[in-house]
C-alpha positions as CSV (number, residue, x, y, z in Angstrom):
1,X,88.8,22.7,70.8
2,X,86.2,24.6,68.9
3,X,83.6,23.5,66.4
4,X,82.1,25.2,63.4
5,X,80.2,24.3,60.3
6,X,82.1,24.1,57.0
7,X,81.3,27.3,55.0
8,X,82.9,29.2,52.2
9,X,84.6,31.3,54.8
10,X,86.6,28.4,56.3
11,X,86.9,26.1,53.3
12,X,90.6,26.8,52.8
13,X,91.3,25.5,56.3
14,X,89.3,22.5,55.5
15,X,91.2,22.0,52.3
16,X,94.5,22.1,54.3
17,X,93.1,19.4,56.6
18,X,92.2,17.3,53.6
19,X,95.7,17.7,52.1
20,X,97.3,16.5,55.3
21,X,94.8,13.5,55.6
22,X,95.5,12.6,52.0
23,X,99.2,12.6,52.5
24,X,99.1,10.7,55.8
25,X,96.4,8.1,55.1
26,X,95.5,8.0,51.3
27,X,93.8,4.6,51.7
28,X,91.4,6.0,54.2
29,X,90.2,8.7,51.9
30,X,87.2,8.5,49.5
31,X,89.1,9.9,46.5
32,X,92.7,10.0,45.3
33,X,93.0,13.8,44.8
34,X,91.5,17.0,46.0
35,X,89.8,19.2,43.4
36,X,89.8,22.5,45.3
37,X,87.7,24.3,42.6
38,X,85.0,21.6,42.5
39,X,84.9,21.3,46.3
40,X,84.3,25.0,46.6
41,X,81.6,24.8,43.9
42,X,79.8,22.1,45.9
43,X,79.5,24.3,48.8
44,X,77.0,26.3,46.7
45,X,75.2,23.4,45.1
46,X,71.8,22.9,46.6
47,X,72.3,19.2,47.0
48,X,75.3,19.6,49.3
49,X,73.6,22.3,51.4
50,X,71.7,19.4,53.0
51,X,75.0,17.6,53.9
52,X,76.6,19.7,56.6
53,X,80.0,19.2,58.0
54,X,81.1,20.1,61.5
55,X,84.7,20.9,61.8
56,X,86.9,20.4,64.9
57,X,89.5,23.1,65.2
58,X,92.6,23.2,67.4
59,X,93.3,26.9,67.3
60,X,93.0,27.9,63.7
61,X,93.7,24.3,62.3
62,X,91.0,21.9,61.3
63,X,92.0,18.5,62.8
64,X,88.6,16.6,62.5
65,X,85.3,16.5,60.7
66,X,82.0,14.8,60.8
67,X,79.6,15.0,57.7
68,X,76.0,13.9,57.8
69,X,72.6,14.4,56.4
70,X,69.0,14.2,57.7
71,X,66.1,12.5,56.0
72,X,62.7,11.1,56.9
73,X,60.1,8.6,56.0
74,X,56.9,10.4,54.9
75,X,54.7,7.5,55.8
76,X,55.4,7.1,59.5
77,X,57.1,10.4,60.2
78,X,60.4,8.8,61.4
79,X,63.3,11.3,61.3
80,X,66.8,9.8,60.7
81,X,70.3,10.9,60.2
82,X,73.2,9.2,58.3
83,X,76.7,10.0,59.2
84,X,78.6,10.0,55.9
85,X,82.1,10.6,57.2
86,X,84.1,11.0,60.5
87,X,87.8,11.6,60.4
88,X,90.4,12.9,62.8
89,X,94.0,13.5,61.8
90,X,96.2,10.7,63.2
91,X,98.3,13.1,65.5
92,X,95.0,14.2,67.2
93,X,93.4,10.8,67.8
94,X,92.8,9.4,71.2
95,X,92.1,12.9,72.6
96,X,88.3,12.7,72.5
97,X,87.9,14.8,69.4
98,X,85.8,12.2,67.5
99,X,83.6,11.8,70.6
100,X,83.2,15.6,70.7
101,X,82.3,15.7,67.1
102,X,79.6,13.2,67.7
103,X,78.4,15.3,70.6
104,X,78.1,18.4,68.4
105,X,76.3,16.2,65.7
106,X,73.9,14.8,68.3
107,X,73.0,18.4,69.5
108,X,72.0,19.0,65.9
109,X,70.0,15.8,65.8
110,X,68.1,16.9,69.0
111,X,67.5,20.4,67.5
112,X,66.1,18.8,64.5
113,X,64.0,16.1,66.3
114,X,66.0,13.2,64.8
115,X,64.7,9.8,66.1
116,X,67.9,7.7,65.2
117,X,71.2,8.0,63.3
118,X,73.4,5.4,61.8
119,X,76.6,4.9,59.8
120,X,78.5,2.2,58.0
121,X,81.4,1.8,60.5
122,X,84.9,0.9,59.9
123,X,86.0,-2.4,61.4
124,X,89.6,-1.3,61.8
125,X,90.6,-2.1,65.4
126,X,90.7,1.5,66.8
127,X,87.5,2.5,65.0
128,X,85.8,-0.7,66.2
129,X,86.7,0.0,69.9
130,X,85.5,3.5,69.5
131,X,82.1,2.5,68.2
132,X,81.7,-0.3,70.8
133,X,82.1,2.4,73.5
134,X,78.9,4.2,72.4
135,X,76.0,4.0,74.9
136,X,72.6,2.9,73.7
137,X,73.9,1.9,70.3
138,X,73.7,-1.3,68.4
139,X,76.4,-2.7,66.1
140,X,75.3,-5.0,63.4
141,X,76.5,-6.6,60.3
142,X,73.6,-5.7,57.9
143,X,74.1,-6.5,54.2
144,X,74.3,-3.4,52.0
145,X,73.2,-3.1,48.4
146,X,75.1,-0.4,46.4
147,X,74.4,0.4,42.8
148,X,76.2,3.1,40.8
149,X,73.7,5.3,38.8
150,X,76.2,7.5,37.0
151,X,79.2,5.9,35.4
152,X,82.5,6.9,37.0
153,X,85.3,8.4,35.0
């Protein structure tokens, strides 16, 4: 297994991975289609430059990804990360790939002096068992406020 950041050089492999994921588990995806042109444009958009993805590759094939962003509180200097997305193709699950993706992500956290990271986790049984295996982590049921700023559609 090798790991690399998503870039314009490997985006086509990433898109292949997304197409497989969409075909296999459309209900697990954040959208109902893949707009390849828009996705490639987002790689050049300054907003998304602050949202890296680490890809897990089995040979030349992307089989998993973790996406995150760093941010901080100016007042107290606390440095945080939020994991936006973690997904491994179904045929590659239970092989330690998600754990390795988190390991690569945590290396980036250490390099960037991040104090803490968090995510909104799935409560699906396999995902729940995975997250409960994390050492020095807390699982909570915090309420979340979500407000759309831009009207969808």
